[in-house]
N, C-alpha and C positions, 0 to 999 in steps of 0.2 A: 253234177250241178254245182256251179261256182257259188261260193258264199258271198254274202253281201259285205262289202268292205266299207268301213266308216272310220272316221277319225275320233279316237277315244279322247284325245287331248282337248277336244272342244267341250266335253262334258265335265272336265275338271275345273273347279272354280279357281280363278286366278287370285293368288294372295300377294298383295303388294308388300314391299319391304316395310318392316316396322320402323316407325319414326322414333328416334331417340328423344326422350324428354330432356328438357333443359336442365333438370336436376341431375340427370346422369352425366351431363357434360360439365356442369359447374361443380358437382360434388368432388371429383378428384382434385380440381384446382383448389377448392377450399381446404381439403385435407392436406394438400401440399403446402399451402400457406400456413396452416396451423402447425405442421411439422417443422417448417422453417422457423416459425416464431419460437417454438419450444427449444429448438437447437440453439437459437440465438440467446435465449434466456439462460440455457445451460452454460453456454460459453461465457456469458457475463458473470455468472456465479462462480465458474472456475477461475476466471480472471481475478475476481475479488479475493478468493481463497489464496491464490498464488501471491498476490500483492500483500495480503496479511501475513503469509509465511515469510516473505522477504522483509517485511517490517519487523517481525519478531527477530529474524536473524540480525538485522541492523541494530536493534536494541541490545541484543546480546553482545555484539561487537563493541557497542558504545560502553557497556558495562566493563568489558575486558580492558578497553583503553583507559577507562577511569581507574581500574585497579592497577594497571601498569603505571599510570601517572602517580598514584598514591605511593606505590612501592619505590618509584624513582625519587620522589621527594624525601621519603624516609632514608634512602641510601645517601642522598646529598647531605641531610642533616647529620647522619651518623659519621660521614667522612669529615664534616666540619667540626664535630665534637671531638673526634679522636685524632685530629691533626696535631702532631708534635713538632717542636723546633728541631732543626737539624743539629747534630753535634758540632761543636766549635772545631775549627780546623786547628790541628796541632802545629805548634811553632816549628819551623824547619831546624834541623840539627846543624850546628856550625861545623865547618870542615875540621879535619884532624890537625892541620897545621895551625889553625887559629887557636884551638884549644891548648895546644902545647905552648904557644907563645903567651897566652893569658896566664897559664900556670907558672911559667918562668918569671913573668913580670910581677906576680903576686908575692909579697914578702913572706918568708917562712917564719912560723911562730916557734920561739925558743922557750922551752920549759926549764925553770931553775928550781932546785929544792932549797928551801929556807926554813928557818925555825918558825915555830908557831907564834912566838912572840913578835916576830918581825912582820907577820902578816897583818895587813890593815883590817880593822873590824868590818865585818860584813853586816849588812842590814838583814833583818829577819825576813822581810818580804821582798823577793826579787821582782823587779818590774818586768812585766811581760807585755808584749805588743801583739794584739790580735789582728791578724790580717783580715781585712774586710773581704768577704767573698765577692768575686767579680760576676756580674750578671752577663749571661750570654745573650746576644741579640737574637730575636725571633727571625729565623730564616725559613722561607717557604721553599719546599722542594719543587723542581720543575715538573716532575711526574705527577705530583699531587695537583698542581695547578692545571695541568692538561686534562687530568681526570675530571676535575670540577667543571672545566669548560665544556668537555664532551657531554657530561651529564646535563648541563644547562641547555646545550644544543638539542640533545635528545628530548628534553622536556618541552622545548619550544616546538619541535617538530610534532611531538605527540599532541600538543595543544592545538596546533593548526589542523592536524588530521581529524581531531575530535570535532572541531568547528565545521569541517567539510562534511563529516558524517551526519552531524545534526542538521545541516542544511539539506542533505539528501533525504533524510528521514522526514523533514517537514514537507518537501516536495511530494514524496510518496504518499504522505497522509492526505494532501490535497487531491491527488489523483484518485486515491481510494474513495474519498468522500464523493467526488464527481461520479465515479463508476457506480457507487452504491445508490446514488440518486437515480441514475439511468436504469439500474436494475429494478429499483422500487417502482419506477414509472412503468416499465414493461410488465411487471407483475400485477400492477393495478389495472393495466389494460387487459391482461389475460383473465382476470377475475370478472366474469360476466354474470348477469342475472336475467332470466327470461320473464318478461311481463306479458301476461295473457290479455287478449282483447276479443270482443265480439262486436261486429259491425253489421248494421242493417241498412238496406238501400233506402235512400230518402231521408235518413236521420241526420241530425246535426253532426258537426265535427266532434270526434272523440279524442281527447288527449291521451296519449300513451307514452309515458316517459318524456323525453325531450322533444317529441314530435306530436303532430295532430293528424289523425287519419279520418278519411271520409270515403265511404264505399260508393262507387259509381255503378257497377253492374256485377252480377254473379250468375254464372252459367253452371247449374248443377249437373247437366247432362254431359257436357264436355269437360267439366271440372276446371273452369277458367274463371278468372275474376279480374276486375280493374278497380283501382282505387287511387285516391289523390293523397299525397303526403305533403303536409305543410310544415316546413321548417320555421317559418314565421307567418304572420297573419297575411302577408301579401304574396309570398312566394309559394308556389305549389308545383310538385313534381308528380306527374301522372304515370302510374304503372299500368300498362295495358296488357291484357291477355296473359296474365301470370297463371302458372299451373299450380296444382296442389303439391304441397311440400317443396315448393321451389324456394331456394334461399336467395333473397334479394338483399344485396349489400348496399347500405346507404351511408354516405359520408356527409356530415352536417357542415363542417368547415375544414379548412386546411390544417394539417398536423393534428387532427383529432381522431380518436379511435372510431372505427366504422361500426355501424349498427346492422343487425341482420333481422330481416322480417320474413316470417314463414307462415303460410296459411295451412292449417291442419284439417280444416273441415269447410267444405263449400256446399251450401244449401241453396234453396231458391231465394234469391234476394237477401242472402245472409251468409256471412263467412265468420270463421273463428280461427285464431292462431295466437302467435306470441311474437314479441319483439325482444331480441337480446341486446342489452345495453351494458356498458361497463359499470362497475360498482360506483365510480365517482361521478357518472353522468346522469344519475336518476333525477 
């Protein structure tokens, strides 16, 4: 007897593919943005540290140049103090023929011996003539003059280089100040604070931080809600069918840090959650 054949697949309940929530889609993107922000802040801090080390090295170089300049000035003063006049040039010797002719032309002295009574009386004090010393003129050596000129040129070159280094240091200080301000701004944006709220349907607008919230509807069965965000009294942005724990990013104005709204509890005609705002935008 043949068995009864039937399709067993017809009795298996069909299970449709699970729908991915918006939080699972947006969550990795938010984590990626947060990681990028932290990397950028770290890079800025590393850049500030590098520029500060460069500034310290430049200051050390300036101190070394100042020390070299002081030593060079001392050397110039020492050279000027110890500068001595060059010895006077010796008079050239006359030729041998000229000397012999002069000796021949000079009359010879003849000594005669006579009695003491015949000698004329001599004075007690013989007159002596003191030859006045001749002053040698101050003569500057060419080597000394060239050394002094070289020292002055080196001193001027060191002064010009010192001025260039001071200008570079001033420029680096301005760049460091600008970078520090940018890093401080990024750090202020990364410091956030969560402000909790509870909204009921039909209630008036509830201010939360820099915005105002008003609940439109809440579905506790499907865990969805809709609310209206007021950036000003006239302008309203309606958030429709938002899920539980879904991160909603809000930007108030251009070049301003974003706000993050998250609903953590959805009841019947009532929701509760928090709004993350930067520390300076409360």
